[in-house]
C-alpha positions, -999 to +999 in steps of 0.1 A: +071-236-171+104-235-190+114-199-209+099-209-246+063-214-226+066-248-227+057-265-195+086-289-182+080-319-160+104-319-134+117-352-131+148-368-106+177-356-129+160-322-132+136-316-164+121-341-186+123-334-222+101-355-241+125-358-269+151-377-246+129-407-247+143-432-274+123-458-296+161-476-299+151-517-293+184-525-299+187-543-271+158-568-277+170-603-285+150-632-293+142-642-254+127-615-255+099-626-276+078-645-256+070-615-230+059-597-261+040-624-269+024-631-231+021-591-226-002-587-260-023-617-252-025-605-214-036-567-232-061-589-253-079-605-222-079-578-196-096-556-226-119-587-233-128-585-196-135-554-195-154-554-223-176-583-211-179-570-177-189-533-177-202-531-217-223-563-221-230-564-184-221-601-183-186-611-181-164-642-191-154-662-161-124-672-170-109-643-181-099-631-145-082-663-139-063-666-174-057-627-168-038-636-133-017-668-145-006-647-176+008-621-148+028-646-133+040-654-163+045-620-176+062-613-142+087-640-141+097-648-179+099-610-183+123-611-152+148-627-176+146-597-197+156-575-171+186-598-156+197-599-190+198-558-194+209-554-157+179-537-155+169-543-119+170-521-093+203-517-073+224-494-051+249-478-075+257-454-045+286-479-036+300-483-071+304-446-071+319-445-038+339-470-035+378-471-043+378-482-082+401-513-072+368-525-053+347-517-077+352-552-101+354-575-067+320-558-058+300-561-087+311-601-093+299-607-059+267-589-064+259-610-092+272-640-078+249-635-052+223-631-073+225-660-090+226-678-054+198-662-048+175-670-079+189-706-077+172-710-041+144-699-049+141-722-083+148-749-064+121-742-030+097-739-061+099-773-075+080-783-042+060-763-048+056-774-087+056-809-073+026-804-049+003-784-075+010-810-104-026-827-101-046-797-089-064-781-122-074-747-129-107-739-124-115-722-157-095-750-177-086-784-176-049-777-172-025-787-144-015-753-118+019-773-115+025-752-154+026-725-140+046-730-111+072-752-134+074-718-153+082-699-125+112-732-120+129-725-150+124-688-151+143-686-115+170-708-131+178-690-163+178-658-141+207-680-127+224-690-151+226-654-165+231-641-133+266-667-132+268-657-168+269-617-162+294-624-134+317-640-154+317-609-182+325-585-150+352-614-137+370-603-175+361-568-176+379-538-159+367-517-130+364-488-156+345-502-181+318-519-150+317-483-139+307-468-174+286-500-175+268-489-143+267-454-154+252-461-184+225-483-169+218-455-140+212-429-171+192-454-188+171-465-161 
């Protein structure tokens, strides 16, 4: 209980105040639209699955498979948004305790490692996409390759965005990089 009699929930930085939660959606871009659409379609299918299984006691067979594939889409397409916003988990410890002159090279190197990782993951997924191109999904007559080609495209998109972020970090000052990282850690 707080001094005013309200219950305060403890968080990693002290107390949590519901007024701190922001409805600011200014960082939403056109590239985020597909993930929002997929999220709402996935929600509708899961609700349909729940309703048919537990209310009607006769589940629709296709809902589980389609929900699984939509979850894969949501994960990888949503990861593009996370890379664009710099919202993936990272160790800000190093940015806080290395000398200021080392922040910029470290930030650029991290973005280039991310770009390399995402590019390598996309390259490795190409073989899987080719192998599954002739296999159909169980519930609908579409090739499974659609799923894996989507993962390939998403991995390469994340790689390109990481390169773009590395160039921005290279052009920025160390102070602005520290400010961005501090702002991101407060937001997350």
